[in-house]
C-alpha positions in Angstrom: 77.4 117.7 32.9 80.5 115.8 32.9 81.9 117.3 29.7 81.1 121.0 31.4 83.3 119.9 34.5 86.0 118.7 32.1 86.1 121.8 30.0 86.2 123.7 33.4 89.1 121.7 34.8 90.8 122.0 31.7 90.4 126.0 31.9 91.6 126.0 35.4 94.8 124.0 34.4 95.4 126.3 31.6 95.1 129.5 33.8 97.6 127.6 36.3 99.8 127.1 33.8 99.9 130.8 32.6 100.2 132.0 36.2 102.7 129.6 37.0 104.8 130.4 33.9 104.8 134.2 34.8 105.6 133.7 38.5 108.6 131.1 37.5 110.1 133.7 34.8 109.8 137.0 36.3 112.2 136.9 39.5 114.9 135.1 36.8 115.0 138.0 34.5 116.6 140.7 36.5 118.9 137.8 37.6 119.6 136.8 33.9 120.4 140.6 33.2 122.7 140.8 36.0 124.5 137.9 35.0 124.8 139.0 31.2 126.3 142.4 32.6 129.1 140.8 34.9 129.9 138.4 32.2 130.3 141.5 29.7 132.7 143.1 32.2 134.6 139.7 33.0 135.0 139.3 29.3 136.2 142.8 28.7 138.8 142.4 31.6 139.6 138.8 30.9 143.4 139.3 31.2 142.8 140.3 35.0 140.2 137.7 35.7 140.8 134.0 36.6 139.8 131.7 33.8 137.5 129.7 36.7 135.5 132.7 37.6 134.9 133.7 33.8 134.0 129.9 33.0 131.7 129.7 36.2 130.0 132.7 34.7 129.1 131.2 31.3 128.1 128.2 33.0 125.7 130.2 35.3 124.3 132.3 32.4 123.6 129.0 30.6 122.1 127.5 33.6 119.8 130.5 34.1 118.9 130.6 30.4 118.1 126.9 30.6 115.4 127.6 33.5 113.8 130.3 31.6 113.2 128.2 28.6 111.7 125.7 30.6 109.2 128.5 32.3 108.7 129.9 28.5 107.7 126.1 27.5 105.2 126.2 30.3 103.7 129.7 29.2 103.9 128.7 25.5 101.5 125.4 26.4 98.8 127.8 27.7 99.2 130.0 24.8 98.7 127.4 22.2 96.2 125.5 24.3 94.0 128.8 24.6 94.5 130.0 21.1 96.4 132.9 22.4 99.7 132.4 20.5 100.5 135.4 18.5 103.4 135.9 16.4 104.9 139.3 15.5 106.5 139.3 12.4 109.8 141.5 11.5 112.3 141.3 8.6 115.5 139.7 10.2 118.8 138.1 9.0 117.9 134.5 9.2 121.3 133.2 8.6 122.9 135.2 11.6 119.9 134.1 13.8 120.4 130.2 13.1 124.2 131.0 13.5 123.9 132.7 16.6 121.3 130.4 18.1 123.1 127.2 17.2 126.4 128.6 18.8 125.0 129.4 22.0 124.4 125.8 22.5 127.9 124.6 22.0 128.1 124.6 26.0 125.3 122.0 26.2 126.3 120.1 23.3 130.0 119.6 25.1 128.4 118.8 28.3 126.5 116.0 26.4 129.6 114.8 24.2 128.5 116.2 21.0 130.3 117.9 18.6 128.3 120.6 16.4 128.7 120.8 13.0 127.1 123.9 11.5 126.4 124.8 7.9 124.8 127.8 6.8 123.8 129.5 3.5 124.6 133.1 4.1 122.3 136.4 3.1 119.0 135.0 3.8 116.5 137.1 5.1 112.8 137.2 5.4 110.0 138.2 7.6 109.6 135.9 10.6 108.6 136.1 14.3 112.2 135.9 15.8 111.4 134.4 19.0 109.4 131.5 17.4 112.3 130.9 15.0 114.7 130.9 18.0 112.7 128.2 20.0 112.3 126.0 17.1 116.0 125.9 16.4 116.6 125.6 20.4 114.0 122.6 20.5 115.1 120.7 17.6 118.9 121.1 18.6 118.3 120.1 22.1 116.2 117.3 21.2 119.4 116.1 19.1 121.8 116.6 21.9 119.5 114.9 24.3 119.1 111.6 22.2 122.5 112.0 20.4 124.5 109.5 22.6 127.5 111.7 22.4 127.8 111.5 18.6 128.3 114.5 16.5 125.3 116.6 15.1 124.9 118.3 11.8 122.9 121.3 11.4 122.4 122.7 8.0 120.2 125.9 6.8 119.5 126.4 3.2 117.1 128.4 1.1 115.9 129.3 -2.0 113.5 132.0 -3.4 110.4 130.5 -1.8 111.4 128.6 1.0 114.1 128.0 3.8 115.1 124.7 5.3 116.5 123.7 8.6 118.0 120.3 9.0 119.3 118.8 12.4 121.0 115.2 11.9 122.1 113.4 14.8 123.5 109.6 14.9 122.0 108.7 18.3 119.6 106.2 19.5 117.2 106.8 16.6 113.0 106.4 16.5 111.0 103.8 16.0 108.1 104.3 13.4 105.6 103.5 16.3 107.3 106.4 18.2 107.6 108.6 15.0 103.9 108.7 15.0 103.5 110.4 18.3 106.6 112.2 19.1 104.7 115.5 17.9 102.1 115.1 20.5 101.8 116.4 24.1 103.7 114.6 26.9 105.3 112.1 24.9 109.1 111.1 24.6 110.8 108.4 22.8 110.3 105.2 24.3 113.3 103.0 26.1 115.2 106.0 26.7 117.0 107.2 30.0 117.4 110.8 29.6 116.0 112.5 32.1 114.6 116.4 32.1 112.1 118.1 29.9 108.2 118.1 30.0 107.9 115.9 26.7 106.2 118.8 25.0 109.3 120.2 23.2 108.3 118.8 19.7 104.5 119.5 20.2 105.5 123.2 20.9 107.8 123.0 18.0 105.4 121.7 15.6 102.5 124.2 16.8 105.2 127.2 16.1 106.1 125.8 12.6 102.6 125.3 11.7 101.6 128.8 12.9 104.3 130.5 10.7 103.0 128.5 7.8 105.7 125.8 7.4 106.2 122.0 8.2 108.2 119.7 10.3 109.2 116.1 9.5 111.6 113.4 10.8 113.4 110.8 9.2 114.8 108.0 11.6 115.5 104.3 12.3 116.0 102.6 15.7 119.9 102.7 16.6 121.0 105.0 13.6 120.1 108.6 14.3 117.2 111.0 13.4 117.3 113.8 10.9 114.4 116.5 11.5 113.4 118.8 8.8 111.8 122.2 9.2 110.8 124.0 6.2 109.2 127.5 6.2 108.0 129.6 3.5 110.4 132.6 2.7 108.2 136.0 2.6 109.4 139.5 2.9 107.5 142.5 4.8 
């Protein structure tokens, strides 16, 4: 009886998360579209637009996108827990995708005092779910920014004929061996840090997405000596 009630409670929670995620995302989608349109027009007429207006629109775009990522996180939790995570593979230019995704995170890195250094092997393409790859990159780089203690962050993307690798290294607070064993679980954060924000599920979602694409994720770190997260994905073509 207790097991049945617990399962019913879990289903109710997952249904609530799915509904909440949709309700949080839907009103912001047209707002994000309008901001993108206004920002595009402002950039085209930058010589006639005060710099503070252009900068404000860029900051607003970043904040709205950050909000949408939070809502997407809730939706991903629901999909993963209910087994409804579905990936759609298409042939994509991975080199360009990595570069674009990381460069879009420069404002967040600068706000945290972290300099982003990006090295990308050109000409790498493969069959992947574009949204899943974007989210994996965003989650790992965001994690480095959050715990990077204002130090430089290195992002490297390489490939051979069989696999692609994404390595994100920071020089921040690092992760103890005890924490390394649990950071890929739900609602877990590195202990002893004072950073705010987040649900504590980013690395869990990242791992689930990586596994769904047939890959792996690992971390090498020591307390006070920074961390390196490495994602390995099999390189396939349609």
